[in-house]
GUVEX-260965 format. One record per atom (N, C-alpha, C): residue number from 1; chain; atom name; x negated, y negated, z. Coordinates in steps of 0.001 Angstrom, whole numbers. Each point is the difference from the previous one (the first is absolute). Example, Ala and Ser with C-alpha at 12.3 -4.5 7.8 and 13.67 -1.06 7.14 Angstrom:
<sites>
SITE, drennu, drense, tortor, u, v, w
SITE, 1, A, N, -13190, 5690, 7800
SITE, 1, A, CA, 890, -1190, 0
SITE, 1, A, C, -900, -1200, 0
SITE, 2, A, N, 350, -1050, -720
SITE, 2, A, CA, -820, -1190, 60
SITE, 2, A, C, 770, -1090, 730
</sites>
This chain:
<sites>
SITE, drennu, drense, tortor, u, v, w
SITE, 1, A, N, -84325, -158123, 30151
SITE, 1, A, CA, -437, 1382, 59
SITE, 1, A, C, -81, 411, 1453
SITE, 2, A, N, 504, 1174, 316
SITE, 2, A, CA, 63, 438, 1384
SITE, 2, A, C, -1281, 674, 481
SITE, 3, A, N, -865, 386, -915
SITE, 3, A, CA, -1238, 661, 410
SITE, 3, A, C, -970, -1021, 578
SITE, 4, A, N, -779, 443, 959
SITE, 4, A, CA, -988, -881, 616
SITE, 4, A, C, -1226, -149, -892
SITE, 5, A, N, -482, -1224, -113
SITE, 5, A, CA, -1266, -230, -700
SITE, 5, A, C, -1110, 451, 943
SITE, 6, A, N, -865, 879, -469
SITE, 6, A, CA, -1057, 522, 857
SITE, 6, A, C, -1334, -686, -232
SITE, 7, A, N, -180, -582, -1180
SITE, 7, A, CA, -1246, -701, -307
SITE, 7, A, C, 297, -1142, -960
SITE, 8, A, N, -792, -1046, 114
SITE, 8, A, CA, 43, -1087, -974
SITE, 8, A, C, -1432, -284, -424
SITE, 9, A, N, -157, -371, -1262
SITE, 9, A, CA, -1347, -269, -499
SITE, 9, A, C, 65, -1133, -1025
SITE, 10, A, N, -778, -1033, 234
SITE, 10, A, CA, -107, -1104, -961
SITE, 10, A, C, -1238, 272, -848
SITE, 11, A, N, 170, -75, -1296
SITE, 11, A, CA, -1041, 418, -931
SITE, 11, A, C, -171, -1081, -1065
SITE, 12, A, N, -1236, -399, -261
SITE, 12, A, CA, -293, -1002, -1029
SITE, 12, A, C, -577, 704, -1224
SITE, 13, A, N, 573, -342, -1169
SITE, 13, A, CA, -439, 636, -1239
SITE, 13, A, C, 177, -999, -1137
SITE, 14, A, N, -1032, -171, -776
SITE, 14, A, CA, 15, -932, -1134
SITE, 14, A, C, 471, -1403, 407
SITE, 15, A, N, -457, -443, 1159
SITE, 15, A, CA, 291, -1358, 450
SITE, 15, A, C, 1393, -207, 576
SITE, 16, A, N, 754, 1068, 193
SITE, 16, A, CA, 1343, -111, 569
SITE, 16, A, C, 111, 853, 1254
SITE, 17, A, N, 888, -408, 904
SITE, 17, A, CA, 239, 747, 1235
SITE, 17, A, C, 1255, 856, -155
SITE, 18, A, N, -70, 1229, 496
SITE, 18, A, CA, 1125, 931, -58
SITE, 18, A, C, 242, 568, 1389
SITE, 19, A, N, 1251, 275, 291
SITE, 19, A, CA, 395, 533, 1303
SITE, 19, A, C, 589, 1396, -197
SITE, 20, A, N, -644, 992, 606
SITE, 20, A, CA, 457, 1381, -63
SITE, 20, A, C, 483, 433, 1377
SITE, 21, A, N, 1073, 773, 32
SITE, 21, A, CA, 554, 515, 1252
SITE, 21, A, C, 230, 1494, -158
SITE, 22, A, N, -382, 772, 1018
SITE, 22, A, CA, 257, 1438, 13
SITE, 22, A, C, 1157, 271, 952
SITE, 23, A, N, 972, 770, -474
SITE, 23, A, CA, 1149, 384, 811
SITE, 23, A, C, -72, 1482, 322
SITE, 24, A, N, 537, 378, 1178
SITE, 24, A, CA, 125, 1402, 370
SITE, 24, A, C, 870, 718, -1013
SITE, 25, A, N, -223, 1270, -141
SITE, 25, A, CA, 846, 810, -866
SITE, 25, A, C, 1326, 317, 680
SITE, 26, A, N, 916, 529, -778
SITE, 26, A, CA, 1302, 421, 513
SITE, 26, A, C, 231, 1463, -369
SITE, 27, A, N, 546, 788, 933
SITE, 27, A, CA, 286, 1399, -344
SITE, 27, A, C, 1174, 78, -976
SITE, 28, A, N, 20, 1057, -766
SITE, 28, A, CA, 1111, 199, -923
SITE, 28, A, C, 1253, 447, 736
SITE, 29, A, N, 1149, -93, -684
SITE, 29, A, CA, 1263, 443, 563
SITE, 29, A, C, 780, 696, -1108
SITE, 30, A, N, -60, 1327, -18
SITE, 30, A, CA, 646, 770, -1061
SITE, 30, A, C, 1508, -216, -20
SITE, 31, A, N, 605, -186, 1168
SITE, 31, A, CA, 1448, -192, 65
SITE, 31, A, C, 432, -1274, -711
SITE, 32, A, N, -852, -1006, 14
SITE, 32, A, CA, 311, -1270, -664
SITE, 32, A, C, -664, -108, -1370
SITE, 33, A, N, -743, 1043, -394
SITE, 33, A, CA, -674, -17, -1294
SITE, 33, A, C, -1173, -953, -63
SITE, 34, A, N, -613, -293, 1149
SITE, 34, A, CA, -1139, -929, 41
SITE, 34, A, C, -1298, 781, 116
SITE, 35, A, N, -961, -340, -857
SITE, 35, A, CA, -1316, 617, 59
SITE, 35, A, C, -862, -693, 1049
SITE, 36, A, N, -987, 709, 521
SITE, 36, A, CA, -943, -582, 952
SITE, 36, A, C, -816, -1095, -690
SITE, 37, A, N, -346, -1022, 747
SITE, 37, A, CA, -845, -1089, -506
SITE, 37, A, C, -1286, 9, 823
SITE, 38, A, N, -1158, 203, -643
SITE, 38, A, CA, -1260, 26, 754
SITE, 38, A, C, -396, -1413, 425
SITE, 39, A, N, -912, -116, 986
SITE, 39, A, CA, -516, -1330, 335
SITE, 39, A, C, -597, -630, -1256
SITE, 40, A, N, 324, -1264, -262
SITE, 40, A, CA, -325, -618, -1281
SITE, 40, A, C, -440, -1446, 162
SITE, 41, A, N, -982, -409, -819
SITE, 41, A, CA, -414, -1396, -105
SITE, 41, A, C, 871, -714, -1033
SITE, 42, A, N, 398, -1238, 314
SITE, 42, A, CA, 780, -838, -904
SITE, 42, A, C, -683, -1352, -137
SITE, 43, A, N, 78, -584, -1189
SITE, 43, A, CA, -416, -1378, -213
SITE, 43, A, C, 1204, -864, 337
SITE, 44, A, N, -194, -1006, 840
SITE, 44, A, CA, 1074, -898, 405
SITE, 44, A, C, -240, -1364, -651
SITE, 45, A, N, 1056, -552, -624
SITE, 45, A, CA, -125, -1314, -625
SITE, 45, A, C, 1383, -575, -265
SITE, 46, A, N, 201, -1239, 386
SITE, 46, A, CA, 1235, -740, -279
SITE, 46, A, C, 1246, 773, 441
SITE, 47, A, N, -60, 612, 1174
SITE, 47, A, CA, 1147, 717, 530
SITE, 47, A, C, 284, 1326, -680
SITE, 48, A, N, -911, 464, -848
SITE, 48, A, CA, 167, 1281, -693
SITE, 48, A, C, -1166, 908, 361
SITE, 49, A, N, 171, 1276, -304
SITE, 49, A, CA, -1094, 946, 234
SITE, 49, A, C, -82, 982, -1149
SITE, 50, A, N, -1231, 446, -264
SITE, 50, A, CA, -265, 972, -1050
SITE, 50, A, C, -811, 1136, 606
SITE, 51, A, N, 430, 1228, -269
SITE, 51, A, CA, -723, 1155, 501
SITE, 51, A, C, -1352, 96, -701
SITE, 52, A, N, -1056, 196, 798
SITE, 52, A, CA, -1353, 38, -549
SITE, 52, A, C, -584, 1400, 47
SITE, 53, A, N, -63, 591, 1191
SITE, 53, A, CA, -628, 1320, 136
SITE, 53, A, C, 326, 567, 1371
SITE, 54, A, N, -196, 1323, 176
SITE, 54, A, CA, 198, 593, 1325
SITE, 54, A, C, -986, -581, 1008
SITE, 55, A, N, 435, -127, 1230
SITE, 55, A, CA, -873, -470, 1080
SITE, 55, A, C, -688, 1217, 603
SITE, 56, A, N, -1332, -43, 63
SITE, 56, A, CA, -796, 1096, 560
SITE, 56, A, C, -695, -553, 1234
SITE, 57, A, N, 323, 559, 1168
SITE, 57, A, CA, -477, -589, 1260
SITE, 57, A, C, -1522, -14, 146
SITE, 58, A, N, -691, 1010, -476
SITE, 58, A, CA, -1459, 64, 169
SITE, 58, A, C, -761, -524, -1220
SITE, 59, A, N, 688, -654, -924
SITE, 59, A, CA, -642, -473, -1228
SITE, 59, A, C, -983, -1140, 308
SITE, 60, A, N, -1232, 96, -477
SITE, 60, A, CA, -963, -1091, 232
SITE, 60, A, C, 491, -1306, -628
SITE, 61, A, N, -292, -1104, 655
SITE, 61, A, CA, 463, -1314, -462
SITE, 61, A, C, -477, -311, -1414
SITE, 62, A, N, -1234, 319, -320
SITE, 62, A, CA, -527, -265, -1341
SITE, 62, A, C, 744, 773, -1081
SITE, 63, A, N, 351, 1245, 277
SITE, 63, A, CA, 750, 810, -951
SITE, 63, A, C, 1409, -566, -198
SITE, 64, A, N, 647, -384, 1127
SITE, 64, A, CA, 1339, -595, -76
SITE, 64, A, C, -33, -1285, -821
SITE, 65, A, N, -973, -869, 265
SITE, 65, A, CA, -93, -1261, -726
SITE, 65, A, C, -270, 225, -1486
SITE, 66, A, N, -799, 1008, -312
SITE, 66, A, CA, -263, 328, -1404
SITE, 66, A, C, 1295, 422, -703
SITE, 67, A, N, 817, 779, 676
SITE, 67, A, CA, 1280, 425, -575
SITE, 67, A, C, 961, -1181, -136
SITE, 68, A, N, -10, -912, 981
SITE, 68, A, CA, 820, -1211, -120
SITE, 68, A, C, -428, -801, -1229
SITE, 69, A, N, -1310, -193, -171
SITE, 69, A, CA, -514, -767, -1135
SITE, 69, A, C, 402, 656, -1321
SITE, 70, A, N, -126, 1311, -72
SITE, 70, A, CA, 381, 722, -1224
SITE, 70, A, C, 1498, -180, -274
SITE, 71, A, N, 837, 134, 1028
SITE, 71, A, CA, 1441, -154, -175
SITE, 71, A, C, 334, -1425, -469
SITE, 72, A, N, -647, -987, 601
SITE, 72, A, CA, 230, -1392, -402
SITE, 72, A, C, -423, -225, -1452
SITE, 73, A, N, -1149, 556, -389
SITE, 73, A, CA, -465, -143, -1389
SITE, 73, A, C, 1008, 601, -985
SITE, 74, A, N, 584, 1135, 363
SITE, 74, A, CA, 948, 677, -884
SITE, 74, A, C, 1390, -643, -5
SITE, 75, A, N, 459, -486, 1159
SITE, 75, A, CA, 1391, -410, 142
SITE, 75, A, C, 235, -1511, 109
SITE, 76, A, N, -1020, -748, 368
SITE, 76, A, CA, 175, -1449, 130
SITE, 76, A, C, -764, -733, -1103
SITE, 77, A, N, -1251, 405, -197
SITE, 77, A, CA, -839, -699, -974
SITE, 77, A, C, 28, 665, -1371
SITE, 78, A, N, 551, 1243, -85
SITE, 78, A, CA, 111, 828, -1192
SITE, 78, A, C, -350, -691, -1223
</sites>
């Protein structure tokens, strides 16, 4: 991926460790038919990534972690 990782966060939930990375957004390009991509958090694991949620720069850490836990409960532990 060519975008720069702007933040990394290691998060423990239900006895497991997870690695989240936030990447800068990319502007859209109408000539190429590409939509803009906002700054986004991704779960990284085994060389793959899954989109989790938009990255909000002023978001309190507790709120971000709560959203990570909710996403993990829905998508990993479902």
